[in-house]
N, C-alpha and C positions, 0 to 999 in steps of 0.2 A: 872285703870292704872296699877295695879299690874300684871294683865294678860298679858299686852303688854310686860312688863319686862321679865316675865317667857318665853314667846314665843320667844323674842329676844335672851335670854340666851340659849334656846334649839336650836334655829337656828344656833347660834354661835358654839355650841357643835357639831351639825350635820355637819356644814361646816368643822370643824377641823377633824372630823372623815372621811369625804369624802376625804379631802386632804391627810390624813395619808394612807388611802386605795389606793389612786392613786399612792402615792409614793412607797408603797409596791408592787403594780402591776408593776410599771416601773422597780423596782429592780428585780422582778421575771422574767419579760420579758427579761431583759438583761442576767440574768442567763441562761434562756432557750436558747437564741441565742448562748451564749458561749458554752453551753453543746452540742447543735446541731453541731456547728462547730467542736468541739473536737471529737465527735463521727464520723463525716464524715471524718475528717483527719485520725483518727485511722483505719477506714475501708479502706481508700485509701492506707494507709501505709501497712496494711496486704495484700491488693491486690498486691502491688508492691513487697513485699517479696515473695509472692506466684508466681508471674510472673517471677521473677529472678530464683527461684528454678526450675520452669517448663522450663525456657529457658535453664538452665544447662542440665536438663534431655533430652530435645529434641535435643540439640546440640550434645550430646554424641551419640544419636541414628541417627543423620544426618536427622532429620525430618524438612527439611528446610521451608516447608509451615507453620508449627506450629511456628517455630523460627521467621519467618517474622511477623506473627500476634502478637507474644509476644513482639517483638521489638517495633512494633507500639504502643502497649498498654503501654509499659514501657516509651516510649517517652512522651506520654500524661500524665502519672502519674508523671514523673519527672518534667514536666512543672508545675504541681500543687505544687510540693515541691521545686521549684527553689528558692523561697525566704527563704527556711529553710535549705539551704546547709551548714550553719554553724553548724548544728546538726550532730554530729559524725555518727549516725546510717544512716542518709540520705546519707552522703558522702560515707560510706562503701558500701551501696547498689549500688550507682552510679559507684563506682570504680570496684566492682565485675562485674557489667553489662559490663563495658568497657573492662574488661579482657576477658569476654566471647566473646565479639564481636571480639576482636583481635585474639582469637583462631579460630573463625569461618572464619576470613579473611585469616588466614594462610594456 
């Protein structure tokens, strides 16, 4: 009978260990998702900054085919960041792009 008690105790400890491992895995998975989202957002933010800079350069050179492509890319990127327009840097980029578009229309 003592063997059954030992086996039950070991089974209980194993079950607790598995539960703790699953809990840790879920936490790590959530962290990975958050990190992946953050890296993607930062990459898109850098792309948007680069596109605005290139838009300025191509506008000055009157390279309208490139300007058109950049405007399309910026519209798509701005759509991604639409929910974050309360962030000052996002608003600044959007405002700068709008100023460049106004200059192009003039």
